[in-house]
C-alpha positions in Angstrom: 59.5 -125.5 88.2 62.4 -124.3 86.1 64.6 -126.5 84.2 67.4 -126.4 86.6 65.3 -127.5 89.6 63.6 -130.3 87.2 67.2 -131.5 86.3 68.2 -131.7 89.9 64.9 -133.7 90.7 65.8 -136.5 88.2 69.4 -136.9 89.2 68.0 -137.3 92.7 65.3 -139.5 91.5 68.3 -141.7 89.7 70.1 -141.8 92.5 67.7 -143.2 94.7 67.0 -145.6 91.6 70.7 -147.0 91.9 70.3 -147.3 95.6 67.3 -149.2 95.4 68.6 -151.7 92.8 71.9 -152.0 94.6 70.1 -152.8 98.0 68.0 -155.5 96.4 70.9 -157.0 94.4 73.4 -156.7 97.9 70.6 -158.8 99.7 70.2 -161.4 96.7 73.8 -162.0 95.6 75.8 -160.8 98.3 78.2 -157.6 98.2 81.0 -159.4 96.5 78.8 -161.0 93.6 77.0 -157.6 92.8 79.0 -155.8 89.9 78.1 -152.1 89.1 77.0 -153.7 85.4 74.3 -155.9 87.6 73.1 -152.7 89.2 72.8 -150.8 85.9 71.4 -153.7 84.0 68.8 -153.7 86.8 67.7 -150.0 86.2 68.4 -150.3 82.3 71.1 -147.8 82.4 74.8 -147.9 81.2 77.8 -148.7 84.0 79.1 -145.2 82.9 76.1 -143.5 84.2 76.3 -144.7 87.4 80.1 -143.5 87.9 78.7 -140.0 87.7 76.9 -140.9 91.2 79.1 -143.3 92.8 82.8 -143.9 92.7 82.4 -147.7 93.1 80.2 -150.3 94.8 82.0 -149.4 98.0 80.6 -146.0 97.9 77.1 -147.2 97.1 77.1 -149.6 99.8 78.0 -147.0 102.2 75.4 -144.6 101.0 72.9 -147.4 101.8 74.5 -147.4 105.4 73.9 -143.8 105.7 70.2 -143.7 104.8 69.7 -146.5 107.4 71.7 -144.7 110.2 69.7 -141.4 109.3 66.5 -143.4 109.6 67.2 -145.1 113.2 68.9 -141.7 114.3 65.6 -139.6 113.5 63.4 -142.3 115.3 65.8 -141.9 118.3 65.1 -137.8 118.2 62.0 -138.5 120.6 64.5 -139.5 123.5 65.9 -135.9 123.6 62.7 -135.3 126.1 63.9 -138.2 128.3 66.1 -136.7 131.2 66.7 -140.3 133.3 69.3 -141.8 131.7 68.5 -145.2 132.5 65.1 -145.0 131.1 66.6 -143.2 128.1 68.7 -146.5 127.7 65.5 -148.4 127.6 63.7 -146.6 125.5 66.8 -146.6 123.0 66.7 -150.6 122.9 62.9 -150.2 122.2 63.4 -148.1 119.5 66.4 -150.1 118.0 64.4 -153.0 118.1 61.1 -151.5 116.4 63.6 -150.1 113.8 65.2 -153.5 113.0 61.7 -155.5 112.9 60.0 -152.6 110.6 63.2 -152.5 108.1 64.7 -156.0 108.7 66.6 -155.7 104.8 68.0 -152.4 105.7 68.9 -154.0 109.0 70.6 -156.9 107.3 72.5 -154.5 105.1 73.5 -152.3 108.1 74.8 -155.0 110.5 74.6 -158.5 109.3 75.5 -159.1 105.3 79.1 -159.5 105.1 80.6 -156.3 102.9 83.9 -154.5 103.2 84.0 -151.3 104.8 87.4 -150.2 103.7 85.3 -147.0 101.9 84.8 -145.7 105.3 88.2 -145.9 106.5 90.0 -144.7 103.3 87.5 -141.4 103.5 89.3 -137.9 104.0 85.9 -137.1 105.9 83.9 -138.5 109.1 81.2 -140.0 106.8 80.5 -142.8 109.0 79.0 -140.5 111.6 75.8 -141.6 111.5 76.9 -145.2 112.6 79.3 -143.6 115.1 76.9 -141.2 116.4 74.5 -143.9 117.6 77.1 -145.9 119.6 78.2 -142.5 120.9 74.5 -141.6 122.2 74.7 -145.4 124.0 78.1 -144.3 125.4 77.2 -141.1 126.7 73.9 -142.4 128.0 75.6 -144.8 129.8 78.2 -142.7 130.9 75.1 -140.2 132.5 74.1 -143.5 134.6 77.1 -144.4 136.1 77.4 -140.6 137.0 74.0 -141.3 139.1 75.7 -144.3 140.9 74.4 -147.3 138.3 76.7 -149.8 137.0 79.4 -149.4 140.0 82.6 -151.4 139.1 82.0 -151.8 135.6 83.9 -150.0 132.5 82.0 -147.8 130.0 83.3 -149.2 126.9 82.8 -153.0 127.2 79.8 -152.2 128.9 78.4 -149.8 126.0 79.5 -152.6 123.9 77.5 -155.7 125.5 74.5 -153.9 125.9 74.8 -153.0 122.1 75.8 -156.7 121.2 73.0 -158.2 123.6 70.2 -156.0 121.5 71.7 -156.7 118.2 72.1 -160.3 118.8 68.1 -160.7 119.6 66.9 -158.9 116.4 69.7 -160.5 114.2 68.7 -164.1 115.3 65.2 -163.0 114.6 65.7 -161.7 111.0 67.7 -164.6 109.9 64.9 -166.9 111.1 67.1 -168.6 114.1 64.3 -168.5 116.8 62.8 -171.8 115.8 64.4 -173.4 119.1 62.3 -171.2 121.2 58.9 -172.8 122.7 56.1 -172.0 120.6 54.0 -170.6 123.0 57.0 -168.2 123.6 57.9 -167.4 120.0 55.1 -164.4 119.8 57.2 -161.3 120.5 59.9 -163.1 121.7 62.3 -160.3 121.0 60.4 -157.6 122.9 60.0 -160.2 125.8 63.8 -161.0 125.7 64.3 -157.2 125.9 62.2 -156.7 128.9 63.9 -159.7 130.9 67.2 -157.6 130.3 66.0 -154.5 131.3 65.2 -156.2 134.7 68.9 -157.3 134.7 70.1 -153.8 134.1 67.5 -152.2 137.1 69.9 -154.8 139.4 72.9 -153.0 138.4 
């Protein structure tokens, strides 16, 4: 390995250390109470080093978002072979829930934890294409369902939002430990059971 390759690897390793430390602190302390100095202290570097990698903590938070959406989209690549759009919607829901339950901390940062999203709006580029791409994929699939005669009388954008919200709501309640109201005998696998009930409703539309 040459000197330039080694330096590039070390640079990437430090970037990952920064993101790992930031993720822990954002979850423990919250976004507002976490500072660049907190992150630097956790990895035992000076705060100035972090600014060689990220402009501010908004950019760090956004980088974590990107990583999460890239993981989710990678899992959804298998859907390219599912030709029936209604079956594709169901598969999307299953993959979405699997991702959330396997990566609860990341899901918390992506969708639940309160944090500013102004970095995305201030950016000159489409830096949140991963997040937008996930919703666009759902919207396009629902549009394909409509073209085949499903969801007659429904509007595309509100319906897309509704379907996403239902699946998101189930996993969010589970991740945040709000499923204690469920009967004891039904708690095991309640999110996937709820998803199956939702699919039965979709099949009637």
